[in-house]
C-alpha positions as semicolon CSV with decimal commas, in nm:
position;residue;x (nm);y (nm);z (nm)
1;M;-4,188;-1,047;-3,251
2;I;-4,147;-1,362;-3,046
3;E;-4,370;-1,377;-2,740
4;T;-4,081;-1,441;-2,498
5;T;-3,901;-1,135;-2,631
6;W;-4,213;-0,927;-2,577
7;H;-4,251;-1,045;-2,217
8;R;-3,882;-0,986;-2,142
9;W;-3,907;-0,633;-2,281
10;K;-4,229;-0,564;-2,093
11;N;-4,078;-0,685;-1,762
12;S;-3,771;-0,465;-1,813
13;Y;-3,919;-0,149;-1,960
14;G;-4,298;-0,185;-1,927
15;G;-4,393;0,125;-1,725
16;M;-4,115;0,354;-1,846
17;K;-4,128;0,644;-2,087
18;D;-3,897;0,661;-2,387
19;T;-3,664;0,905;-2,212
20;D;-3,643;0,678;-1,906
21;V;-3,548;0,379;-2,121
22;K;-3,284;0,583;-2,302
23;R;-3,138;0,708;-1,972
24;L;-3,136;0,354;-1,830
25;K;-2,942;0,227;-2,131
26;E;-2,694;0,516;-2,097
27;L;-2,643;0,435;-1,728
28;K;-2,587;0,068;-1,807
29;A;-2,326;0,161;-2,068
30;E;-2,154;0,397;-1,822
31;R;-2,155;0,130;-1,553
32;R;-1,999;-0,118;-1,797
33;K;-1,717;0,131;-1,871
34;F;-1,654;0,187;-1,499
35;K;-1,642;-0,186;-1,431
36;I;-1,382;-0,229;-1,705
37;A;-1,175;0,060;-1,567
38;V;-1,186;-0,084;-1,214
39;A;-1,085;-0,426;-1,343
40;E;-0,789;-0,278;-1,532
41;L;-0,676;-0,080;-1,227
42;S;-0,706;-0,389;-1,008
43;V;-0,487;-0,585;-1,248
44;D;-0,233;-0,301;-1,260
45;R;-0,226;-0,285;-0,880
46;A;-0,186;-0,661;-0,843
47;T;0,091;-0,661;-1,104
48;G;0,272;-0,381;-0,922
49;K;0,252;-0,568;-0,593
50;A;0,376;-0,887;-0,757
51;K;0,670;-0,699;-0,909
52;A;0,756;-0,543;-0,572
53;L;0,736;-0,877;-0,393
54;G;0,938;-1,043;-0,668
55;K;1,220;-0,796;-0,604
56;G;1,225;-0,897;-0,238
57;L;1,058;-0,581;-0,116
58;A;0,830;-0,627;0,182
59;L;0,509;-0,429;0,179
60;K;0,393;-0,280;0,507
61;P;0,025;-0,260;0,594
62;R;-0,130;0,068;0,483
63;A;-0,155;0,204;0,840
64;Q;0,219;0,151;0,900
65;R;0,345;0,317;0,584
66;G;0,545;0,631;0,661
67;R;0,511;0,963;0,479
68;A;0,868;1,096;0,503
69;V;1,052;0,903;0,230
70;T;1,293;0,975;-0,050
71;P;1,164;1,027;-0,407
72;A;1,296;0,685;-0,519
73;V;1,093;0,512;-0,249
74;E;0,794;0,737;-0,320
75;S;0,749;0,583;-0,665
76;L;0,756;0,236;-0,510
77;R;0,486;0,344;-0,263
78;D;0,267;0,464;-0,552
79;M;0,316;0,129;-0,718
80;C;0,207;-0,055;-0,403
81;L;-0,100;0,151;-0,316
């Protein structure tokens, strides 16, 4: 084993038990999945807003959006949220 690899491992996992290291790796993998999901949702949301603005639809600030709307407008609201 290369000495730098040993020191990197020791700094990361030095005082942990095997179960702690395994749990840490699981949490890192879960966090990676969540970050990907958030990125995809952000892109979907930005795309929806761009489509709405491209159609000439003005988006109101969130506080000014009404709740009593027709079903056709409801789907547009979901796209803009």
